[in-house]
TITORSE-140328 format. One record per residue (C-alpha): residue in one letter; residue number from 1; y, z, x. Coordinates in nm, 3 decimals. Each point is the difference from the previous one (the first is absolute). Layout:
% TITORSE-140328
   rest    nr        yy        zz        xx
      A   NUM         Y         Z         X
...
***
This chain:
% TITORSE-140328
   rest    nr        yy        zz        xx
      M     1    -1.064    -1.758     0.399
      I     2     0.008     0.342     0.096
      D     3     0.308     0.111     0.109
      V     4    -0.148     0.301     0.249
      Q     5     0.380    -0.024     0.244
      D     6     0.179     0.069    -0.356
      I     7    -0.267     0.247    -0.144
      L     8     0.078     0.231     0.302
      R     9     0.351    -0.017    -0.018
      Q    10    -0.041     0.110    -0.294
      G    11    -0.171     0.332     0.064
      A    12     0.210     0.073     0.294
      T    13     0.313    -0.004    -0.250
      A    14    -0.148     0.156    -0.209
      R    15    -0.114     0.301     0.290
      A    16     0.389    -0.073     0.111
      V    17     0.111     0.129    -0.380
      G    18    -0.256     0.273    -0.027
      R    19    -0.250    -0.081    -0.163
      T    20    -0.348     0.142     0.052
      E    21    -0.361    -0.219     0.127
      I    22    -0.136     0.027    -0.360
      E    23     0.289    -0.132    -0.178
      N    24    -0.156    -0.380     0.140
      P    25     0.104    -0.231    -0.308
      F    26    -0.342    -0.183     0.045
      Y    27    -0.170     0.385    -0.097
      Q    28     0.220    -0.050    -0.375
      P    29    -0.274    -0.131    -0.278
      E    30     0.146    -0.282    -0.052
      K    31    -0.008    -0.169     0.380
      M    32    -0.397     0.121     0.064
      P    33    -0.232    -0.264    -0.036
      S    34    -0.175     0.086    -0.365
      T    35     0.340    -0.078    -0.193
      T    36     0.086    -0.311     0.246
      G    37    -0.290    -0.169     0.052
      E    38     0.075    -0.063     0.366
      P    39    -0.321     0.057     0.299
      V    40     0.028     0.316     0.032
      D    41    -0.009    -0.085     0.418
      A    42     0.309    -0.153    -0.080
      W    43     0.160     0.290    -0.200
      A    44    -0.130     0.295     0.309
      S    45     0.198    -0.243     0.260
      K    46     0.326     0.042    -0.180
      A    47    -0.106     0.333    -0.041
      E    48    -0.057     0.012     0.322
      A    49     0.308    -0.086     0.126
      W    50     0.247     0.153    -0.179
      N    51    -0.184     0.321     0.121
      T    52     0.038    -0.124     0.363
      G    53     0.386    -0.055    -0.011
      W    54     0.022     0.359    -0.182
      R    55    -0.201     0.123     0.311
      I    56     0.205    -0.156     0.257
      E    57     0.325     0.042    -0.135
      D    58    -0.177     0.408     0.001
      A    59    -0.057    -0.015     0.342
      M    60     0.326    -0.091     0.095
      K    61     0.107     0.253    -0.158
      G    62    -0.232     0.246     0.195
      N    63    -0.202     0.057    -0.241
      A    64    -0.278    -0.137     0.148
***
């Protein structure tokens, strides 16, 4: 089961420490469905949750 809240926090934390949106860890080759074998929709849900957390933190910093 995907812990969406945890992944949202990870994205927000990444933004808070200055990482860019493209640094989403789910975009790393070793975490892609072609490597992990997980369903694309499960991977996409995690990648989007991280991006959402990142964007929420970015908006809170006044960058929306």
